C-alpha positions as CSV (number, residue, x, y, z in Angstrom):
1,M,10.9,247.5,-152.1
2,L,12.3,244.5,-153.8
3,L,12.8,241.5,-151.3
4,V,15.2,238.9,-152.2
5,T,15.1,235.3,-150.5
6,S,17.7,232.7,-150.8
7,S,16.9,229.0,-151.3
8,P,17.8,226.3,-148.7
9,E,20.3,224.9,-151.1
10,G,22.2,228.1,-150.9
11,N,22.0,228.6,-147.1
12,P,24.9,226.9,-145.3
13,R,23.1,227.1,-141.8
14,L,20.0,225.3,-143.0
15,Q,22.1,222.7,-144.8
16,A,24.0,222.1,-141.6
17,L,20.9,221.9,-139.5
18,G,19.3,219.4,-142.0
19,A,22.5,217.3,-141.9
20,M,22.4,217.2,-138.1
21,I,18.7,216.1,-138.2
22,L,19.4,213.4,-140.7
23,A,22.4,212.3,-138.6
24,G,20.2,212.1,-135.5
25,L,17.5,210.2,-137.3
26,G,20.3,207.8,-138.6
27,V,21.6,207.3,-135.1
28,L,18.1,206.7,-133.8
29,A,17.3,204.2,-136.6
30,A,20.6,202.4,-136.0
31,G,19.8,202.3,-132.2
32,L,16.3,201.0,-132.9
33,F,17.8,198.3,-135.3
34,R,20.3,197.3,-132.7
35,I,17.6,197.0,-129.9
36,Q,14.8,195.6,-132.0
37,V,16.8,193.2,-134.3
38,L,20.3,192.7,-133.1
39,Q,19.6,192.6,-129.4
40,H,16.0,191.6,-129.4
41,E,16.7,188.4,-127.6
42,W,18.8,190.1,-124.8
43,Y,16.2,192.7,-124.1
44,G,13.5,190.1,-124.2
45,N,15.3,188.0,-121.6
46,R,15.8,191.2,-119.5
47,E,12.1,192.0,-119.7
48,Q,11.2,188.6,-118.7
49,A,13.7,188.5,-115.8
50,Q,12.0,191.8,-114.5
51,S,8.5,190.6,-115.0
52,L,8.6,186.7,-114.3
53,R,8.7,185.2,-110.9
54,R,9.4,181.7,-110.1
55,I,7.6,180.2,-107.0
56,R,8.6,176.9,-105.3
57,I,5.8,174.6,-104.6
58,P,6.5,172.2,-101.7
59,A,5.8,168.4,-102.0
60,A,3.6,166.3,-99.7
61,R,5.5,163.9,-97.6
62,G,5.4,160.3,-98.2
63,E,3.7,157.8,-95.8
64,I,5.3,155.8,-93.0
65,V,3.7,152.4,-92.4
66,D,4.4,149.4,-90.1
67,R,5.6,146.0,-91.4
68,A,2.0,145.0,-91.9
69,G,1.0,148.2,-93.7
70,V,-0.5,150.1,-90.8
71,V,-0.3,153.8,-91.5
72,L,1.7,155.5,-88.8
73,A,2.3,158.8,-90.5
74,N,0.7,160.4,-93.5
75,N,-1.0,163.7,-94.7
76,R,-4.4,165.2,-94.1
77,P,-6.0,168.2,-95.8
78,S,-5.9,171.6,-94.0
79,Y,-8.5,174.1,-95.1
80,D,-7.1,177.6,-94.8
81,I,-8.4,181.0,-95.7
82,V,-5.8,183.1,-97.5
83,L,-5.6,186.6,-98.9
84,Y,-4.1,187.7,-102.1
85,L,-3.0,191.3,-101.2
86,D,-2.7,192.3,-104.9
87,Q,-6.4,191.4,-105.5
88,I,-8.2,192.6,-102.4
89,G,-9.0,196.1,-103.8
90,P,-7.5,199.4,-104.7
91,V,-4.3,200.1,-102.7
92,S,-2.8,203.6,-103.1
93,K,0.3,203.2,-100.8
94,R,2.0,200.8,-98.6
95,Q,0.3,201.8,-95.5
96,N,-3.1,201.7,-97.1
97,V,-2.8,197.9,-97.9
98,A,-3.1,197.1,-94.1
99,E,-6.3,199.1,-93.9
100,V,-7.8,197.4,-96.9
101,A,-6.8,194.0,-95.8
102,G,-7.9,194.8,-92.2
103,R,-11.5,195.6,-93.5
104,T,-11.6,192.3,-95.4
105,L,-10.4,190.3,-92.3
106,G,-12.9,192.2,-90.2
107,I,-15.8,191.0,-92.4
108,L,-14.5,187.4,-92.4
109,S,-13.9,187.4,-88.5
110,R,-17.5,188.7,-87.9
111,Q,-19.1,186.3,-90.2
112,L,-17.2,183.2,-89.3
113,R,-16.5,184.2,-85.6
114,L,-12.8,183.8,-85.8
115,P,-10.3,186.0,-84.0
116,V,-8.0,187.9,-86.2
117,T,-4.4,187.1,-85.4
118,L,-2.6,188.9,-88.3
119,T,-1.1,192.3,-87.4
120,S,-0.6,195.3,-89.7
121,D,3.1,194.6,-89.7
122,D,2.4,191.0,-90.9
123,I,0.3,192.3,-93.7
124,R,2.9,195.1,-94.8
125,T,5.8,192.7,-94.7
126,H,4.1,190.1,-96.8
127,Y,3.1,192.9,-99.3
128,D,6.7,194.0,-99.5
129,R,8.3,190.7,-99.8
130,R,5.9,188.1,-101.0
131,R,3.2,190.0,-102.7
132,P,2.0,187.4,-105.4
133,L,1.8,184.7,-102.8
134,P,-1.2,184.0,-100.6
135,L,-1.0,185.2,-97.1
136,T,-2.8,182.7,-94.7
137,A,-5.2,184.3,-92.2
138,W,-6.6,181.1,-90.7
139,R,-5.4,177.6,-90.7
140,D,-7.0,174.2,-90.4
141,L,-10.6,175.2,-90.2
142,K,-13.4,173.1,-88.9
143,P,-15.9,171.6,-91.4
144,E,-18.6,173.9,-90.3
145,V,-16.4,177.0,-90.8
146,V,-15.5,175.8,-94.2
147,A,-19.1,175.3,-95.2
148,A,-20.0,179.0,-93.9
149,F,-17.2,180.5,-95.9
150,A,-18.3,178.7,-99.1
151,E,-21.9,179.7,-98.7
152,K,-21.5,183.4,-97.6
153,L,-18.0,184.7,-98.3
154,S,-16.3,183.0,-101.2
155,D,-16.8,185.9,-103.6
156,L,-15.0,188.4,-101.6
157,P,-12.3,190.0,-103.6
158,G,-8.7,188.6,-102.9
159,V,-9.9,185.9,-100.5
160,D,-9.8,182.3,-101.2
161,L,-10.0,178.8,-99.5
162,M,-6.7,176.8,-99.9
163,V,-6.1,173.2,-99.2
164,T,-2.6,172.3,-97.9
165,P,-1.3,169.1,-96.8
166,V,-0.5,168.7,-93.1
167,R,1.5,165.9,-91.5
168,Q,-0.5,163.7,-89.3
169,Y,0.0,160.5,-87.0
170,P,-3.2,158.5,-87.2
171,Q,-2.1,156.4,-84.2
172,G,-1.5,159.3,-82.0
173,K,1.3,158.7,-79.4
174,L,2.0,155.2,-80.7
175,A,5.8,154.9,-81.6
176,A,6.3,158.7,-81.2
177,H,10.1,158.5,-80.4
178,A,10.7,156.1,-83.3
179,L,8.7,158.2,-85.8
180,G,9.6,161.7,-84.5
181,F,7.8,164.7,-85.9
182,V,8.2,167.6,-88.5
183,G,8.5,171.3,-88.4
184,T,9.3,174.0,-91.0
185,R,12.4,173.5,-93.0
186,T,15.0,175.9,-92.1
187,D,18.1,174.9,-94.1
188,T,17.3,175.3,-97.8
189,G,20.9,175.1,-99.1
190,D,21.3,176.7,-102.6
191,E,17.7,175.7,-103.6
192,D,16.3,179.1,-102.6
193,E,18.5,180.8,-105.0
194,L,16.6,179.2,-107.8
195,F,13.2,180.8,-106.7
196,H,12.0,184.3,-106.2
197,F,9.4,183.0,-103.8
198,Y,10.2,180.1,-101.5
199,K,7.5,178.0,-100.0
200,P,9.3,175.7,-97.5
201,D,8.6,171.9,-97.0
202,A,8.0,170.3,-93.7
203,E,11.2,168.9,-92.4
204,G,11.7,166.0,-90.1
205,K,13.1,167.1,-86.7
206,Q,13.5,163.8,-84.9
207,G,13.2,160.0,-85.4
208,I,12.5,158.4,-88.8
209,E,11.1,161.6,-90.0
210,R,14.6,163.2,-89.6
211,A,16.6,160.1,-90.5
212,C,14.8,159.6,-93.8
213,D,13.9,163.2,-94.5
214,E,15.3,163.3,-98.0
215,Q,13.3,160.3,-99.1
216,L,10.1,161.3,-97.4
217,R,10.2,164.9,-98.6
218,G,9.7,164.3,-102.2
219,E,10.6,166.7,-105.1
220,A,9.4,170.3,-105.1
221,G,7.3,171.7,-108.0
222,S,7.3,175.3,-109.4
223,Q,5.0,177.9,-110.8
224,I,6.1,180.7,-113.1
225,I,3.9,183.9,-112.9
226,R,4.1,187.3,-114.6
227,V,3.9,190.5,-112.5
228,N,3.5,194.1,-113.6
229,P,5.8,196.9,-112.6
230,T,3.9,197.3,-109.4
231,G,4.5,193.7,-108.4
232,H,1.0,192.5,-109.0
233,K,0.4,189.2,-110.5
234,V,-1.1,189.3,-114.0
235,G,-1.0,185.8,-115.3
236,E,0.5,182.3,-115.0
237,L,3.0,181.0,-117.5
238,D,3.8,177.6,-116.3
239,R,3.3,175.1,-113.6
240,Q,5.2,172.0,-112.6
241,P,3.5,169.9,-110.1
242,A,5.5,168.6,-107.0
243,Q,6.4,164.9,-106.7
244,Y,5.0,163.1,-103.6
245,G,7.7,161.7,-101.3
246,D,8.7,158.0,-101.0
247,R,6.7,155.6,-98.8
248,I,8.8,154.1,-96.0
249,T,7.9,150.6,-94.5
250,L,9.3,150.1,-90.9
251,T,10.3,146.9,-89.2
252,L,8.0,148.0,-86.3
253,E,4.8,146.0,-85.7
254,A,2.2,148.3,-84.5
255,R,0.5,145.5,-82.5
256,I,3.6,144.7,-80.6
257,Q,4.5,148.4,-80.2
258,R,1.0,148.9,-78.6
259,I,1.5,146.0,-76.3
260,V,4.9,147.4,-75.1
261,E,3.6,151.0,-74.6
262,D,0.6,149.6,-72.7
263,A,2.9,147.4,-70.4
264,L,5.2,150.4,-69.6
265,A,2.3,152.6,-68.8
266,R,0.9,150.0,-66.2
267,V,4.1,149.7,-64.4
268,E,3.8,149.7,-60.6
269,L,6.2,152.2,-58.9
270,P,6.7,153.2,-55.3
271,A,4.6,156.1,-54.4
272,G,5.8,159.5,-55.5
273,K,7.8,158.1,-58.4
274,T,7.3,159.1,-62.0
275,A,7.5,156.5,-64.8
276,R,10.6,157.2,-66.8
277,G,12.2,154.4,-68.9
278,A,12.2,152.5,-72.0
279,A,11.7,149.2,-73.7
280,V,13.0,147.6,-76.9
281,V,11.9,144.5,-78.7
282,L,14.2,142.9,-81.5
283,D,14.0,140.0,-83.7
284,P,17.1,138.0,-82.7
285,R,17.0,136.2,-86.1
286,T,17.5,139.5,-88.1
287,G,18.1,142.5,-85.9
288,E,14.7,144.1,-87.0
289,V,13.3,146.5,-84.4
290,L,9.8,145.3,-83.6
291,A,9.1,147.9,-80.9
292,L,10.8,150.8,-79.5
293,A,9.2,152.9,-76.7
294,S,10.3,155.6,-74.3
295,L,8.5,157.1,-71.3
296,P,7.2,159.8,-70.8
297,D,5.9,159.9,-74.3
298,F,4.3,162.7,-76.5
299,D,1.9,163.2,-79.3
300,P,3.7,164.2,-82.5
301,N,0.5,165.7,-83.7
302,R,1.1,168.6,-81.4
303,F,3.8,169.9,-83.7
304,T,1.6,170.5,-86.7
305,P,1.3,174.0,-88.0
306,G,-1.1,176.1,-86.1
307,A,-0.8,173.9,-82.9
308,P,-0.9,175.9,-79.7
309,A,2.5,177.2,-78.9
310,E,1.9,176.8,-75.2
311,A,1.5,173.0,-75.6
312,V,4.8,172.8,-77.6
313,R,6.6,174.9,-74.9
314,A,5.2,172.7,-72.2
315,L,6.6,169.6,-73.9
316,L,10.1,171.1,-74.5
317,S,10.4,172.4,-71.0
318,D,8.9,169.3,-69.1
319,P,11.6,168.4,-66.5
320,H,10.8,164.7,-67.1
321,S,12.0,165.1,-70.7
322,P,9.4,163.5,-72.8
323,M,11.2,164.4,-76.0
324,L,14.2,162.4,-75.0
325,N,14.2,159.0,-76.7
326,R,15.6,157.0,-73.9
327,A,15.6,153.7,-75.8
328,V,18.6,155.0,-77.8
329,G,19.7,158.3,-76.3
330,A,20.0,157.6,-72.7
331,R,22.9,155.7,-71.0
332,Y,22.4,153.7,-67.7
333,A,24.6,151.4,-65.8
334,P,23.1,148.0,-66.7
335,G,23.5,146.4,-63.3
336,S,23.2,142.7,-63.0
337,T,21.8,142.3,-66.6
338,F,25.5,142.6,-67.5
339,K,26.4,139.4,-65.5
340,P,25.8,137.1,-68.5
341,V,28.6,139.0,-70.3
342,T,30.9,138.6,-67.2
343,L,30.1,134.9,-67.0
344,L,30.8,134.2,-70.6
345,A,34.2,136.1,-70.1
346,A,35.0,134.0,-67.0
347,L,34.2,130.7,-68.9
348,E,36.3,131.7,-71.8
349,A,39.2,132.7,-69.6
350,G,39.1,129.3,-67.7
351,K,38.2,131.2,-64.5
352,A,34.7,129.6,-64.1
353,A,33.1,126.2,-64.5
354,A,29.6,124.8,-64.0
355,A,30.4,123.1,-60.7
356,D,32.4,126.1,-59.2
357,T,31.0,127.3,-55.9
358,V,31.4,130.4,-53.9
359,T,30.3,130.9,-50.3
360,C,28.3,134.3,-50.1
361,T,28.0,135.6,-46.6
362,G,26.5,138.9,-47.8
363,S,29.7,140.8,-48.6
364,L,33.3,140.4,-49.6
365,K,36.5,142.0,-48.4
366,I,38.5,143.4,-51.4
367,G,42.0,144.6,-51.1
368,N,42.6,147.5,-48.7
369,W,39.1,148.9,-49.1
370,A,37.9,149.9,-45.7
371,R,34.3,148.8,-46.4
372,P,33.4,145.4,-47.7
373,F,31.7,145.0,-51.1
374,R,28.1,144.0,-50.3
375,C,25.8,141.6,-52.1
376,W,22.3,142.9,-52.8
377,E,21.1,140.1,-50.4
378,H,22.8,141.2,-47.2
379,N,22.1,138.0,-45.4
380,G,24.0,136.1,-48.0
381,H,23.1,133.3,-50.3
382,G,25.3,130.6,-48.8
383,Q,27.1,128.2,-51.0
384,V,26.3,129.0,-54.6
385,D,27.3,127.4,-57.8
386,L,27.1,128.9,-61.4
387,I,23.5,128.3,-62.0
388,G,22.5,129.4,-58.6
389,A,24.7,132.5,-58.9
390,M,22.7,133.7,-62.0
391,K,19.4,132.5,-60.6
392,H,19.8,134.5,-57.5
393,S,22.0,137.2,-59.0
394,C,24.7,136.7,-56.2
395,D,27.0,139.6,-56.4
396,V,29.7,137.9,-54.2
397,W,30.0,135.0,-56.7
398,F,30.5,137.6,-59.5
399,Y,32.9,139.7,-57.5
400,V,35.1,136.6,-57.1
401,K,34.8,135.4,-60.7
402,G,35.2,138.9,-62.0
403,L,38.4,139.5,-60.0
404,A,39.8,136.2,-61.2
405,T,38.9,136.9,-64.9
406,G,40.3,140.4,-64.9
407,V,39.1,143.8,-66.4
408,D,40.7,143.3,-69.8
409,A,39.0,140.0,-70.5
410,I,35.6,141.3,-69.3
411,A,36.1,144.6,-71.3
412,R,36.9,142.7,-74.4
413,M,33.9,140.4,-74.1
414,A,31.7,143.5,-73.6
415,E,33.1,145.0,-76.8
416,Q,32.3,141.8,-78.7
417,F,28.6,142.3,-77.8
418,G,28.7,145.7,-79.3
419,L,28.7,147.7,-75.9
420,G,30.7,150.9,-76.1
421,E,30.0,151.5,-79.9
422,A,27.3,152.9,-82.0
423,T,24.7,150.4,-82.8
424,G,24.3,151.5,-86.4
425,L,20.6,152.2,-86.1
426,E,19.1,154.7,-88.4
427,L,18.1,157.0,-85.5
428,G,21.7,157.3,-84.2
429,G,22.0,157.3,-80.5
430,A,24.5,157.2,-77.6
431,T,27.4,154.8,-77.7
432,G,27.7,153.9,-74.0
433,L,30.9,153.2,-72.3
434,V,33.0,150.1,-71.6
435,P,35.7,151.5,-68.9
436,T,39.3,150.1,-68.9
437,P,42.3,151.1,-66.8
438,A,43.6,153.1,-69.8
439,W,40.3,154.9,-70.0
440,K,40.3,155.8,-66.4
441,Q,43.8,157.0,-66.4
442,K,43.0,159.2,-69.4
443,H,39.7,160.6,-68.3
444,R,39.9,160.4,-64.5
445,R,43.7,160.6,-63.9
446,E,43.3,157.7,-61.5
447,K,44.6,154.3,-61.2
448,W,42.3,151.3,-61.8
449,W,41.6,149.3,-58.6
450,D,40.4,145.8,-57.9
451,G,37.2,147.4,-56.6
452,D,36.6,148.9,-60.0
453,T,36.8,145.4,-61.5
454,A,34.5,143.9,-58.9
455,Q,32.0,146.7,-59.6
456,L,32.3,146.1,-63.5
457,A,31.7,142.5,-63.1
458,I,28.2,143.2,-61.7
459,G,27.5,145.9,-64.3
460,Q,28.3,149.1,-62.3
461,S,31.6,151.0,-62.0
462,F,31.7,153.4,-65.0
463,L,30.0,151.0,-67.3
464,L,27.1,152.6,-69.3
465,A,24.8,151.2,-72.0
466,T,21.7,152.2,-73.8
467,P,18.5,150.0,-73.8
468,L,19.0,149.4,-77.4
469,Q,22.6,148.2,-76.9
470,M,21.5,145.8,-74.2
471,A,18.7,144.4,-76.6
472,V,21.4,143.8,-79.2
473,A,23.5,142.0,-76.6
474,T,20.6,140.0,-75.5
475,A,19.6,139.1,-79.1
476,A,23.3,137.7,-79.5
477,L,22.9,135.5,-76.4
478,A,19.4,134.3,-77.8
479,N,20.5,133.4,-81.4
480,G,23.8,131.6,-80.5
481,G,26.2,134.5,-80.9
482,T,25.4,136.7,-83.9
483,V,25.6,140.5,-83.2
484,W,23.2,142.1,-85.6
485,R,23.1,145.8,-86.6
486,P,19.6,146.8,-85.6
487,F,17.5,148.5,-88.2
488,L,14.1,150.2,-88.4
489,V,13.6,150.9,-92.2
490,R,12.6,147.7,-93.9
491,R,11.9,149.1,-97.3
492,I,11.5,152.4,-99.3
493,E,9.3,152.6,-102.3
494,S,8.6,155.4,-104.8
495,P,5.1,157.0,-105.1
496,D,4.3,154.7,-108.1
497,G,5.3,151.6,-105.9
498,A,8.8,150.9,-107.4
499,L,11.3,149.5,-105.0
500,V,13.9,152.1,-104.0
501,R,15.7,150.3,-101.3
502,E,15.2,147.1,-99.2
503,T,17.4,146.6,-96.0
504,R,19.0,143.2,-95.6
505,P,20.0,142.0,-92.2
506,E,23.6,142.7,-91.5
507,A,25.6,140.6,-89.0
508,R,28.4,142.9,-87.5
509,R,30.2,140.0,-86.0
510,R,30.0,136.5,-84.4
511,L,31.0,136.0,-80.8
512,A,34.3,134.3,-80.7
513,V,33.3,132.0,-77.9
514,N,32.9,128.3,-77.2
515,P,29.5,127.2,-78.2
516,G,29.3,125.1,-75.0
517,H,30.1,128.1,-72.8
518,L,27.3,130.2,-74.6
519,A,24.8,127.4,-74.0
520,L,25.7,127.3,-70.3
521,V,25.1,131.0,-69.9
522,R,21.7,130.6,-71.5
523,E,20.7,127.8,-69.3
524,A,21.7,130.1,-66.3
525,M,19.5,132.7,-67.7
526,R,16.5,130.3,-68.1
527,A,17.0,129.4,-64.4
528,A,16.8,133.1,-63.4
529,I,13.3,133.3,-65.0
530,E,11.7,129.8,-64.8
531,A,12.9,128.9,-61.4
532,A,10.4,129.7,-58.8
533,D,13.1,131.3,-56.7
534,G,14.7,133.1,-59.7
535,T,15.0,137.0,-59.4
536,G,13.2,137.2,-62.8
537,H,10.4,134.8,-62.1
538,A,7.8,137.6,-62.4
539,A,8.3,137.5,-66.2
540,A,7.6,133.7,-66.3
541,G,4.4,131.8,-66.5
542,Q,3.2,133.4,-69.7
543,G,2.8,130.2,-71.7
544,V,6.2,130.5,-73.2
545,S,9.6,129.5,-72.0
546,V,12.0,132.5,-71.2
547,G,15.6,133.1,-70.5
548,G,16.7,136.4,-69.1
549,K,18.2,138.4,-66.3
550,T,17.1,141.2,-63.9
551,G,19.3,144.0,-62.8
552,T,19.2,146.8,-60.2
553,A,21.9,149.5,-60.6
554,E,22.4,152.0,-57.7
555,V,22.9,155.5,-58.9
556,D,23.4,158.8,-57.0
557,V,21.6,161.7,-58.5
558,T,21.5,165.3,-57.6
559,E,18.2,167.3,-57.8
560,D,17.6,170.8,-56.4
561,G,21.0,170.7,-54.7
562,R,20.2,167.4,-52.9
563,T,21.8,164.1,-53.6
564,R,19.9,160.9,-53.3
565,R,20.4,157.3,-54.3
566,I,18.0,155.6,-56.7
567,N,17.7,152.3,-58.5
568,R,17.7,151.7,-62.2
569,A,15.5,148.7,-62.7
570,W,16.4,146.4,-65.8
571,F,15.3,143.2,-67.4
572,I,16.7,141.5,-70.4
573,G,15.3,138.4,-71.9
574,F,14.4,136.2,-74.9
575,A,11.6,133.8,-75.9
576,P,10.7,131.1,-76.7
577,F,13.9,129.8,-75.1
578,E,14.5,126.9,-77.6
579,Q,14.0,128.9,-80.8
580,P,13.9,132.7,-79.8
581,Q,11.7,135.0,-81.9
582,V,12.0,138.1,-79.7
583,A,14.6,139.7,-77.5
584,V,13.3,142.2,-75.0
585,T,14.9,144.9,-72.9
586,V,13.1,147.0,-70.2
587,V,14.6,149.6,-67.9
588,F,13.1,152.2,-65.5
589,E,15.2,155.0,-64.2
590,D,13.9,155.2,-60.6
591,A,12.2,152.2,-59.4
592,A,12.3,149.4,-56.8
593,S,14.3,146.7,-58.5
594,G,14.6,144.8,-61.6
595,G,12.8,141.8,-60.2
596,H,9.9,143.8,-58.6
597,T,9.5,146.4,-61.4
598,A,10.9,145.6,-64.8
599,A,10.4,141.8,-64.7
600,P,6.6,142.1,-64.4
601,V,6.5,144.6,-67.2
602,A,8.4,142.2,-69.4
603,G,6.0,139.4,-68.6
604,R,3.2,141.5,-69.6
605,I,4.9,142.3,-72.9
606,L,5.8,138.7,-73.6
607,A,2.3,137.5,-72.8
608,G,0.8,140.0,-75.3
609,I,3.4,139.2,-78.1
610,F,2.6,135.6,-77.9
611,G,-1.3,136.1,-77.5
612,K,-1.4,134.6,-73.9
613,P,-3.4,136.0,-71.0
614,Y,-1.1,137.8,-68.6
615,R,-0.5,135.8,-65.3
616,P,1.3,137.7,-62.7
617,S,4.1,135.6,-61.1
618,R,5.7,136.2,-57.9
619,G,9.4,137.2,-58.1
620,G,11.7,139.8,-56.8
621,G,15.2,140.8,-55.8
622,D,18.0,142.1,-57.9
């Protein structure tokens, strides 16, 4: 049989199939050309986006030092054991990673005698979300543990010793309320969108740490790594180191701060009372804050990472509120420490003169009030002139002169001293209150009475001030009438020592008063301290002349459903009298009186500041 075959050229089906194959190869070649040549850059970028990870590296915070360079806050190394979950060994599935890591943790725990605190959920969550980053197993190890790890366990797969900076306060509790403390940063803004993995900075939570957080924090660095499709790190492509934070020099003087805190701690209180109060020392020539202290205090080192949570909870729940900065954040009726303001207002209004006398019988009947307004000296002071009224803190004299002067003139004078307004301190703080008839009508829906004016004249009524505000007012009395903006930050420098910012003293205003009237008020304040029968004499005798005033404000407080009356004990003063270098304010929330409680503490502070031995002087009263 004769078989006849046809050639491909003559077979339409084969020709069609060949054409289809050639067309397909053409399409494939065109696609490869487009991908590998025309869109090479686009696909390369996409591949990198899928395999590259950007990690944020936090910066170490800058130092905080006092005006003499004493370090108040810096960083120390914390030696931490960390796990790299993508390097600890073969992991077949998500659940298995906890078992593999658990075995490694068990070895470390037994060899180093450390309790395991990481849970399986901690491990799995980290594996899912932050796999290329180290997982911290133990923080802040003791030197002997670090040595044992380096000797026996440093070759364990996926385990490493990492050194991280931890904020520390070398002086312990010193200036705690001024410095504040740090915690983990919570508000990252838009910055976390720039990174795949975000390692947060420490963030200032209170005090200067918070007020200057942006300068102290520095500039974060970055690390770019490559990961494989399973998310495991396979290499590092780039690293930009973090930049250290700025160095901040404060106006505080550690020596004076320690003197102030020691004096507050040694206060003598009636049995059963807890020391709660504050003290401020200003330089009346500039407004610089030389010391700022609050009681009870706290140790900011308690807030470092890894600190016992129980200790932190105890601080935050303490009924005595040790975290409250009473020097700037608590408002008190200033009591008789306000009398220099009332006296200056009376002199300016022409309602008082040096020779004016008032007979104090121990009380004064005012208007239709059923009960007389009493003097703190219930037996009366007898006939009292201007100097004697300040020296003995005679309430009746100030009732009479306050009523003659009027509420508006007294309130305007208080406002000149900066009471009732923000001080401008970097830490912020309460603004206090200078009451007026308009204020009372608006907020209390009540008329202003003569009794309110009488109470305002002796620093009570609705009047409220912070210890810092009273220190600013005292400094103005001391320096001849300049009301300064108090400040804590003296200078900010970059890590290489370049000056970033320097604070200049800022006068907010000058008292619009007759210099002779101000001089008379100052002389009266000197008598209140230097005279043997002055209410503030307990602050005298420290080898330096002092002008000042004590105060005792009666306040009703309710605790556990019961109301009781307590005394706010105050002292304000300045020294040396002729050329003042310091203005001092001391207050205790619940004490005997300004003369018995606050004045001796102020005397101890002044003796320490001027390098004199403390000599207790007898004094007492309001």
